[in-house]
N, C-alpha and C positions, 0 to 999 in steps of 0.2 A: 589212677587213670590220667593219661596225658591229654593235653589240649588238642594236639595234632600229631598224626603220624603220616609220613610220606613213604610209600613202599613200592618196590618193584622196579625202580629205576637204577641206572648206573650212577652211583654216588661218587662225585668228584670231591674228595675231602679237601684238596689243595694242601694236604699234609704228606703227599707222596704216594697215595694209594687211590685206586678206583675200585669200589666195591660193587660187583655185579649183583643184580637183584637185591640191592641194599635197602636199608630202612633208616630213616631219621625220625626221631621222636622229639617233640617240642612241648614244653610246659612252662607257663608263666613267662613267656618271652625269651626263654633260653633253650638251647639244644640240650637234651638230657641223655640221648643215646644215638650213636651212629654205628651201624654194623649190618650184619645179615638179618634177614627177616625173622622176627620173633613174634610172640603172641601178645605183644603190648597192646592194651586197649586204649582207645582214644575217643574223645568227643567227635572228632572229625578225621576221616581217613582219605588221603589222596592217593589214587593209583597213578604211579609215574612210569608204568611199563612203556618201553620204547623211548624213554626220555633220559636226559642227564639231569641229575639233581646236584646243584653246586651252590657255592656262596654267591650272594648278590654282588653285582658289580659296583665299583666305587668310582665316581667321577670326581677327581680330586682338585679340579680347578675349572670353574665356570662362572658365568655372569648370567644368571637365570633369566631375567626379564628381557635380555637381548634377543629372545625369540621374536619379539616384535620388530626387530631390525634385521632379521634374516634376509640376505640378498640385497639389502638396501644400498650397500657400498661395494658390491662385488667388482672385482677386477681392478681396483685401485691400489697403487703402491701404499705401503704402510703409512707414510706421513699424510697423504691425501685421504686415505681411508679414515685415519684418526680424526682429522678435521671435520669430515662429513658426519661421522658418527657422533662426535662431541656436540655438534650443533643440534642433532636430533635428540640427543640425551637431555639437552636443556629443556625440551618440551615434555619430558616424562613426569607425569604426576603420580601420586600414590595409586590412583585407579589404573593407570597404565601398568604400573609395576605389578599390581595384583593380577591383572589379566595375563601379562607376560609370564609371571611366575607360575600361574596355574597351567598355562600351556606347556611350559618347560617341565614341570613336575609330571604332567600327564605323559609327555614324550619319554621321560626317563623311566617311569614305572612300566610303560608299555614295552620298553626295550631292555628291561632287566636291571636297571640301576636302583639300588636300594639305599645308597648313601651318596651325598655330594657335599663338596665345599664350595661356597659361593661368597663373592664379594661384589657389592654393587651399592645402589642408592635406595632410599626409602625402604630400608631392610625390615622395618616392622611389618610391612605388608608381606614380604617374602616369608617371614617367620610365621605369620598367621596362616599362610598357605601351607607351609610344612605341617603346622599343627593340625589342620583340617584334613590333609590328604594321606597321612599315615607314613610318609617317607621319613628317612633320617637325614639330618643335615648339620654341617658345621658352618655357621653363618658369620660373616664379617661385614660391618658397615664401612664401605670404602672411604678412604681419606686421600684427597689431593690438597696439599697445603695451599691456602690462598684462594680456594674456590668455594664460593657461596657463604662460608662462615669464617670468622677469625679463628686462629689456631686454638686458642684456649677453649672457646665455645665448642669447636669441633671435637676436641678431646673429651670434654665433659659429656657431650651427647653420645659419643661412642662408648664411653664408660657406662653410661646409663643403659645403652642397648645391651652391652655385654652382661651386665648384672641382671637386667630384666629377663632376658631370654635363656640364659644358660641353665640347662637342666629341665626346661619346659617340655611339654608334650611327652610326659612320662620318660624323660631323659633322652628322647629322640633328637632334641635340639641341643647342640653345644655352640658356644660362641667364640669368636676369634677377634683380635684386633687386626685391621686390614689397611695398613698404609699402602697406597698404590704402588710406589716404587721409591728407591733411594734417589732417583732423579726428580721426582715430583714432590718430595718432602725434604725439608732441610735436616741436617745432621742433628740439630737441637730438638726438632720435632720428633725424629725417630727415637732419640734417647728417652723422651717423655712417653712415647708409645711403649718402649721396652719396659719402663718402670711400671706403667699401668698393667701391662700383661703379667709382669712378675707379681704384682700385688693381687691381681684377680686370678692367678694361676691359669691364665688363658694362653692359647696358642696365637701365633702371628702368621698371617697369610699375606704374601707380598710378591709382586712381579720382580724378577731379578734377571737383568741382562737379556731381555727379550730381543733387543735390537742393537745393531752396531752404533746407532746414534746415541743410545744410552751409554755405551762404553766410552765413546768419545767425549760426551758431555761430562761424565763423572771424572774422567782423567783431566779435563780442562778445569773443572771446578775444584777438585780435591787432590789432583795428582795421583789418583788411584781409582780402581774400578769399584763397582757396587759391592762385590764380595769382600774386598779388603775394608771398605768403609764399614759395612755391617759387622765385620769381624772386630774392627777396632773399637766399636761401641758395644761389644759383647751382646749382639742381637742374635748371632748364629747359634743354633743348638737343636736338640731333639724336638723342641716345640715350634720350630719354624717350618712353614710350608712355603717353599720357594718355587714359584711358577716359571717355567720356560728354561732358564739357565742355559742360554744358547752360546753366548759369546764369552766362553770360559777359557782361561789359560790353564796350563798344567798345574800351576800353583793354586789356582782357584779350586780345581777339582780336589786337590789335596786338602785344602781347607774345609771344603764341604764334607769330605770323608772324616777328617779329624773331629769336626764339630757335630757329626751325626745329623746333618741337615736332611730334611725330606725334600726331594726334588719332584716336580710334576712336569711330565713331558706331554706337550700338546701338538703332536705332529701335523695334524690336518690344518689347524690354524696357522702354524708356523710356515707351512708350505704355501697356503693361500695368500698370506701377506708378504711372502718373500723374506721372512725374518731371518732365516738361516736354519741350520741343522744342529741340534744339540748333540753332544758327545755321549749319548746314552749308553752304548755298549761299554765304553771305557768306565763310566760311572758304576754300572752294574757289576763289572768285573772286579772292582776293588771294594764292593760291598756297600755302596751308597744306596739308600732306599729310594728308588725311582718309581713313582706312581704314574697313572695316566689321567689326563683331563681333556675335555672337549674344547675348553675355552668357551666364549660366548658363541651363540649360533650365528651372530653377525659375521664372524670370521671363520669359525669351524664348520658352519653350515647345518650341523645337527648336534643333538646331545646323545648320540648313539655311541656308547663305548666300544661296541663290537667293531665299528668303523675305525676307531682310534687304535685298537689292537692290530688290525690288519695294516693300517698306515704305518704304525711304528715298526712292525716286523719288516715290511717290504722296503721302507725308506732306508733302513740301516743295512739291509742285505745288498743294497747297491754297491757297497764297498767291500763287504765280506759276507758271503752266503752262510757262513758258519755261526754268525751271531744272531741274537734275538730269535731263538727257537720257541716254538709254540708254548711249551710249559712255562718258560720264563715270562713271556708276554702275558699269559693268562694270570700269572702271579702279580704282575704289575697292576692289573685291573681288579684284583681281589685282595690278596695278602698285603701287598705293598700299599695299596690305597687305604686299607683299614689302619695300618700302622701310621701312615701319614696323618690321618684324621684323629688318631688316638682312640680308636674304638675297638672293642673286643669282638671283632668280626673278621671276615675275609677267609675263614676256614670253617669246615664243618667238623666240630668236635664238641663233646660234652662240656658245658659250662660257657660256651660262646653265645653271643647274641644270635637269635634265630632270624637272620636275614638270609633268605634262601630263594633261589629261582629254579624253575623247572623248564628245561629247554627241550623242545620236541626234536628228537633225532631222526624221526621217520620222514625226513626230507631228502630228496635225491642228493643235494650238495653236502649232506652230513653223513651219508653212508660211507663208513670207513673203518678200517681196523685200528686206526689211531684217532680216538675221540678228541683228544686235545688239539691235534693238528686240524681236524675237521672243523671244530668250533672256531678256532682263530682264523682259519682260511675261508670258511664258508658261512658262518652264522651271521645273522643280523637280528635286529630287535624284533622283527616279525616272527622269529622262531621261538621267542620266549612265550611259554604258555601260561605259567602261573608265577606270581611274585608274592613273597612273604616278608614282611618287615616287622621286627619286634614280636615275632610269633603270630602276627595277624595277617590274614590273606587280604592283600590289597588289589590283586588281580587274579582271577581264576578262569582258566580256559579263555584267555584273551579279553575277558570282561572285567573292567575296573570296578571295584566295589564301593569306594568312598568318593568317587568323582563322577559328576554328570558329564560324560565325555562330549556329548553333543553340545551342551551349553558352553563348556570350556572352549571348544573349537569355534563355535559361533561368536563368542565374546572376543576371542583372539583375532578373528577375521575383522570384526567391527573395529577393534582397537588399532589394528594395523592400517586400515583404510583411513581412519580418523587422524592418526599420527602422520601418515604420509601426506594427507591433505594439508595439515598444519605446517609440515616441513616445506612442502612445495610453495605454500603461500608466503612463508618467511623468505624463501629464496627469491620469489618474484618481487617482494617489496624491499628486499635486502638493502 
């Protein structure tokens, strides 16, 4: 007997087929059967008639607790935005991080995200939130050299975090090393990060060429861009998660391809901050694995990956309407994201992790002969009915099962008001 059976829906396997009136069986956290309805018995049966059954979405780059800074620096150019945000971040305590992380996880589960990659501060608090809420995450404790701790202490503390949390929460938590960027960490520091990651068999999560300022700084400092520096120190590879990758040359794209680097596209944040437009269609065309991320809510506005899908598709169609078709964009949010995080998910097939969402198709904007196009063009987080992570139902019929939604929202509001007051007071006494 299976733990769970989902039946009656249109099953989007993301392996190239849509199974009408399909069935997905789950046992012990894994998918055991995908196909047409059979007589499989289960402890729990979910009727998905009128719905799409598909892999959970993957948010491959975010800063979870920045939900507390949503809207705080809206409308500012990147440099001014960064200055204002950094001042506010200096006020963030572990309690703030916990409140912001809970708010962010709630938002992601409610909108169909089952896995995410995060890099920020006080990450033990974020890990505890992941543990208690049932979501899956790849967590990195951010590193800006020279900030708060000396370099050696920073590396030791990050090593402790990686080793403490990797594999926790029944394997739902994996850990990464997370140097902020090649511009904010020295070459020598990055080499030490690379060695630690190799020793711990951990991935690395880093911002790469998000801004033209970074490109100019790297060329002035090293006579080369971030891609070339990271390549020279042998940091590029399948285990690297490179966020943004906007200011790339043709040679840079070739290096990313040859080294099989995972790139994360964050179109909403990039547009909001005027950072630039990543050459995503070109990267996808030559086989670079490009996933999608929301970035932090302070720049991206929300943690809804449906929004990122639509932004990515429409942004790049400005130059060529033939690129970024719906199936490819949906792959970025599922298949590619899972590959970037190194998890056995992103598709619905036997043996894969049972990270599954059920999306209500009986909405006027989703009535279409082309389900994939309808989802990418019309769906939002509000259309996600049920969410399953690791075979466990974490939201059913829009009701979260492991989170006190009202308390998380109330605590989030209190934290935002308190933080805003502290930031305003600091500005007044500046």
